[in-house]
VEXMI-987995 format. One line per 4 residues: number of its first residue (from 1); for each residue y, z, x of N, C-alpha, C. Coordinates in steps of 0.2 Angstrom, whole numbers, always signed. Example, Ala and Ser with C-alpha at 12.3 -4.5 7.8 and 13.67 -1.06 7.14 Angstrom:
2
1	-28,+39,+66,-22,+39,+62,-16,+39,+66; -11,+35,+64,-5,+36,+68,+0,+39,+64
This chain:
190
1	+426,-237,+317,+429,-232,+321,+435,-230,+318; +440,-236,+317,+446,-234,+314,+446,-230,+308; +441,-232,+303,+440,-229,+297,+439,-221,+298; +434,-220,+303,+433,-213,+304,+439,-209,+307
5	+443,-212,+311,+449,-209,+314,+454,-208,+308; +455,-213,+304,+459,-212,+298,+457,-206,+294; +451,-206,+292,+448,-200,+288,+449,-194,+292; +448,-193,+298,+449,-187,+302,+456,-185,+302
9	+461,-190,+303,+468,-189,+303,+470,-186,+296; +468,-190,+291,+469,-187,+284,+467,-180,+282; +461,-179,+285,+458,-172,+284,+462,-167,+287; +464,-169,+293,+469,-164,+297,+475,-163,+294
13	+478,-168,+291,+485,-168,+288,+484,-163,+281; +479,-164,+278,+477,-160,+271,+476,-153,+273; +472,-152,+279,+471,-145,+281,+478,-141,+283; +482,-145,+286,+488,-142,+288,+493,-141,+282
17	+493,-145,+277,+497,-144,+271,+494,-138,+267; +487,-138,+267,+484,-132,+263,+486,-125,+267; +486,-125,+274,+488,-119,+277,+495,-117,+276; +500,-122,+276,+507,-121,+275,+508,-119,+268
21	+504,-121,+263,+505,-119,+256,+503,-112,+255; +497,-110,+258,+494,-104,+258,+499,-99,+261; +502,-101,+267,+507,-96,+270,+513,-95,+266; +516,-101,+262,+522,-100,+258,+520,-95,+252
25	+514,-96,+249,+512,-92,+244,+512,-85,+246; +509,-83,+252,+509,-76,+254,+516,-73,+255; +521,-78,+257,+528,-75,+258,+532,-74,+251; +529,-76,+246,+532,-75,+239,+532,-67,+238
29	+537,-65,+234,+537,-58,+232,+531,-56,+228; +529,-50,+229,+523,-48,+226,+524,-47,+218; +518,-47,+215,+518,-46,+208,+518,-39,+206; +520,-37,+200,+521,-30,+198,+513,-28,+198
33	+512,-22,+201,+505,-19,+200,+505,-16,+193; +499,-15,+190,+498,-11,+184,+500,-4,+184; +498,-1,+189,+500,+6,+190,+506,+7,+195; +506,+12,+199,+511,+14,+204,+509,+12,+211
37	+513,+10,+215,+512,+8,+222,+510,+15,+225; +505,+15,+229,+503,+22,+232,+502,+22,+239; +504,+16,+243,+504,+16,+250,+509,+11,+252; +510,+10,+259,+514,+5,+261,+521,+4,+257
41	+524,+10,+257,+530,+10,+252,+536,+5,+255; +536,+4,+262,+542,+0,+264,+539,-7,+265; +539,-11,+260,+536,-18,+260,+540,-22,+254; +540,-28,+255,+543,-32,+249,+541,-30,+242
45	+546,-29,+238,+545,-27,+231,+545,-33,+226; +542,-32,+220,+543,-38,+215,+550,-39,+213; +551,-45,+210,+558,-46,+208,+559,-43,+201; +554,-40,+198,+555,-38,+191,+552,-31,+191
49	+553,-28,+185,+550,-21,+183,+550,-22,+176; +545,-23,+173,+544,-23,+165,+547,-17,+162; +552,-19,+157,+555,-14,+153,+562,-11,+156; +563,-13,+163,+569,-11,+166,+574,-17,+167
53	+580,-16,+168,+585,-21,+170,+585,-21,+178; +584,-27,+181,+585,-27,+189,+592,-29,+190; +595,-25,+195,+602,-25,+196,+603,-29,+203; +608,-33,+203,+611,-35,+210,+616,-30,+212
57	+618,-31,+218,+624,-26,+221,+630,-26,+217; +632,-32,+215,+638,-33,+211,+637,-30,+204; +631,-30,+201,+630,-27,+194,+630,-19,+195; +627,-17,+200,+627,-10,+202,+634,-7,+203
61	+638,-11,+207,+645,-9,+208,+649,-9,+201; +648,-14,+197,+652,-14,+191,+650,-8,+187; +644,-6,+186,+641,+0,+183,+645,+7,+186; +644,+7,+192,+647,+13,+196,+655,+13,+195
65	+658,+8,+195,+666,+8,+195,+667,+10,+187; +663,+7,+183,+665,+9,+175,+662,+16,+174; +659,+19,+178,+656,+26,+177,+651,+25,+170; +648,+20,+169,+644,+19,+163,+637,+21,+164
69	+635,+23,+170,+628,+25,+171,+627,+30,+176; +622,+34,+176,+620,+39,+181,+616,+36,+186; +618,+37,+193,+614,+34,+198,+609,+40,+201; +603,+38,+202,+598,+42,+204,+595,+39,+211
73	+596,+43,+216,+593,+41,+223,+586,+45,+224; +581,+41,+225,+574,+44,+226,+572,+43,+233; +576,+42,+238,+574,+42,+245,+570,+48,+247; +565,+47,+250,+561,+53,+253,+565,+57,+258
77	+563,+63,+258,+567,+67,+264,+561,+69,+269; +562,+68,+275,+557,+69,+280,+556,+77,+280; +550,+79,+280,+548,+86,+280,+549,+89,+286; +551,+96,+286,+551,+100,+292,+544,+101,+295
81	+543,+99,+301,+536,+100,+304,+534,+107,+304; +528,+108,+302,+525,+114,+301,+524,+118,+307; +523,+115,+313,+521,+118,+319,+526,+119,+324; +533,+119,+322,+538,+120,+327,+538,+126,+330
85	+539,+126,+337,+539,+133,+340,+545,+137,+337; +543,+144,+338,+548,+149,+335,+555,+148,+338; +560,+148,+334,+566,+148,+337,+569,+141,+337; +565,+136,+336,+567,+129,+336,+572,+128,+330
89	+578,+125,+331,+582,+123,+326,+580,+117,+323; +580,+116,+316,+578,+110,+313,+584,+108,+309; +586,+102,+310,+591,+99,+306,+588,+93,+302; +589,+93,+295,+587,+88,+291,+591,+81,+293
93	+587,+76,+293,+591,+69,+294,+596,+68,+289; +602,+66,+291,+607,+65,+285,+605,+59,+281; +607,+59,+275,+607,+54,+270,+613,+53,+267; +615,+46,+267,+621,+44,+263,+619,+40,+257
97	+622,+42,+252,+620,+38,+246,+627,+36,+242; +626,+33,+236,+631,+30,+232,+635,+36,+229; +641,+37,+230,+645,+42,+227,+643,+44,+220; +642,+50,+218,+641,+52,+212,+633,+53,+210
101	+629,+50,+215,+622,+50,+214,+619,+57,+213; +613,+57,+210,+609,+63,+210,+603,+61,+215; +602,+65,+220,+597,+64,+225,+591,+68,+223; +585,+65,+221,+579,+68,+219,+574,+65,+224
105	+574,+68,+230,+569,+65,+235,+562,+66,+234; +558,+62,+236,+551,+62,+236,+548,+61,+229; +552,+58,+224,+549,+57,+218,+547,+50,+216; +547,+46,+221,+545,+39,+221,+538,+38,+223
109	+534,+43,+225,+527,+42,+227,+523,+39,+222; +517,+36,+223,+513,+34,+218,+509,+39,+214; +508,+45,+217,+505,+50,+214,+510,+56,+215; +512,+60,+210,+516,+66,+210,+512,+72,+208
113	+513,+77,+213,+510,+83,+210,+513,+86,+204; +510,+90,+200,+514,+93,+194,+521,+95,+195; +522,+99,+201,+528,+102,+202,+534,+97,+203; +532,+91,+207,+536,+86,+208,+538,+82,+202
117	+532,+81,+198,+533,+77,+192,+538,+81,+187; +538,+87,+187,+542,+91,+183,+549,+91,+186; +550,+91,+192,+556,+90,+196,+560,+84,+194; +556,+78,+194,+559,+72,+192,+561,+72,+185
121	+557,+74,+181,+558,+75,+173,+565,+79,+172; +565,+85,+175,+571,+89,+175,+577,+85,+177; +576,+82,+183,+582,+78,+186,+585,+73,+182; +580,+69,+179,+582,+64,+174,+585,+66,+168
125	+583,+72,+165,+586,+75,+160,+593,+77,+161; +594,+80,+167,+600,+82,+169,+605,+76,+170; +603,+71,+173,+607,+65,+174,+609,+62,+168; +604,+62,+163,+605,+58,+157,+609,+63,+151
129	+610,+69,+153,+612,+74,+148,+607,+74,+142; +601,+74,+143,+596,+74,+138,+596,+68,+133; +599,+63,+135,+600,+57,+131,+595,+51,+134; +589,+50,+131,+585,+45,+134,+587,+38,+133
133	+593,+37,+130,+596,+30,+129,+601,+29,+134; +603,+34,+138,+608,+34,+143,+606,+29,+149; +610,+26,+152,+609,+21,+157,+608,+25,+164; +602,+24,+167,+600,+27,+173,+599,+22,+178
137	+602,+22,+184,+601,+17,+189,+597,+20,+194; +591,+18,+196,+587,+21,+201,+587,+17,+207; +587,+20,+213,+588,+16,+219,+585,+20,+225; +584,+17,+230,+582,+20,+237,+585,+15,+242
141	+581,+12,+246,+583,+7,+251,+580,+0,+249; +582,-5,+252,+579,-12,+251,+572,-12,+253; +568,-16,+250,+560,-16,+251,+557,-9,+251; +559,-5,+246,+556,+1,+246,+553,+2,+239
145	+546,+3,+239,+543,+4,+232,+545,+11,+229; +548,+16,+232,+549,+22,+230,+553,+21,+223; +559,+17,+224,+563,+16,+218,+559,+13,+212; +555,+8,+214,+551,+4,+209,+547,+9,+205
149	+543,+13,+209,+539,+18,+206,+543,+23,+201; +548,+26,+204,+552,+31,+200,+555,+28,+194; +557,+22,+194,+560,+18,+188,+554,+17,+183; +549,+15,+186,+543,+14,+181,+541,+21,+178
153	+541,+26,+182,+539,+32,+179,+544,+35,+174; +551,+33,+175,+556,+35,+170,+555,+31,+163; +553,+25,+164,+551,+21,+158,+545,+25,+154; +540,+27,+158,+534,+30,+155,+536,+37,+152
157	+541,+40,+154,+544,+46,+151,+548,+45,+145; +549,+39,+143,+552,+37,+137,+560,+35,+138; +562,+35,+144,+569,+33,+145,+569,+25,+143; +574,+23,+139,+575,+16,+136,+580,+12,+140
161	+584,+15,+144,+589,+11,+147,+589,+12,+155; +584,+9,+158,+583,+10,+165,+585,+4,+169; +589,+5,+174,+591,-1,+178,+588,+1,+185; +585,-4,+188,+582,-3,+195,+586,-7,+200
165	+589,-4,+205,+593,-7,+210,+589,-8,+216; +585,-13,+217,+581,-14,+223,+584,-14,+230; +590,-16,+230,+593,-17,+237,+596,-10,+239; +596,-5,+234,+598,+2,+236,+604,+2,+241
169	+604,+8,+245,+609,+9,+249,+610,+4,+255; +605,+0,+256,+605,-6,+261,+610,-11,+258; +609,-13,+252,+613,-18,+249,+620,-15,+248; +621,-9,+246,+627,-6,+245,+631,-6,+251
173	+629,-3,+256,+632,-3,+263,+634,-10,+265; +629,-15,+264,+630,-22,+266,+636,-25,+263; +638,-23,+257,+643,-25,+253,+650,-21,+255; +649,-17,+260,+655,-13,+262,+657,-8,+257
177	+653,-6,+252,+655,-1,+247,+654,+6,+250; +658,+11,+247,+658,+18,+250,+651,+22,+249; +650,+26,+253,+644,+30,+253,+647,+37,+255; +643,+42,+253,+645,+49,+254,+638,+53,+257
181	+640,+58,+261,+634,+63,+263,+631,+66,+257; +624,+65,+257,+620,+68,+251,+617,+74,+252; +616,+78,+247,+612,+84,+247,+607,+84,+241; +601,+85,+243,+596,+84,+237,+597,+90,+232
185	+595,+88,+226,+594,+93,+221,+589,+98,+223; +590,+104,+222,+585,+110,+224,+578,+108,+221; +573,+109,+225,+566,+107,+223,+563,+114,+221; +557,+113,+217,+554,+119,+215,+550,+122,+221
189	+548,+119,+226,+545,+121,+232,+549,+124,+238; +556,+124,+236,+560,+127,+242,+564,+133,+239
């Protein structure tokens, strides 16, 4: 009887350990996908982006203070609802970003229509002054796949000096660094 109790207790302990190990594994940062993330954009992001440098807030601040890189904000812009009653005043939600940034909204989705792909390419070319070796720092918010996707896409376009700042404006503001009201770069569909 004691032996059966000991075996049952051991089995219960092992099952509990396995459950805890599985939970811990599930809480680890996700791996880099082969392609672009196409849904659930506000979720934990990988710790890496192959081909890019991943920046801490202190590293992003050092680049910003030295003016040694161009900052690209890819935070989406909420669209104006299509069925607003006539005469309704629409005000875009304000966006504050890192001073000196270029805001290229909606360019971090997993799939970009041709016009938005062109918009991103033209924006990166403008930010880099046509130099594909210029340092481009791409960001959005913390736990936002938009910046990861946009940085990966910039690498695919042939940019060789991409830095991804995964904490984005959340990390920046958390460090009490300055932000400014942002206006997006004009889009082809506006």
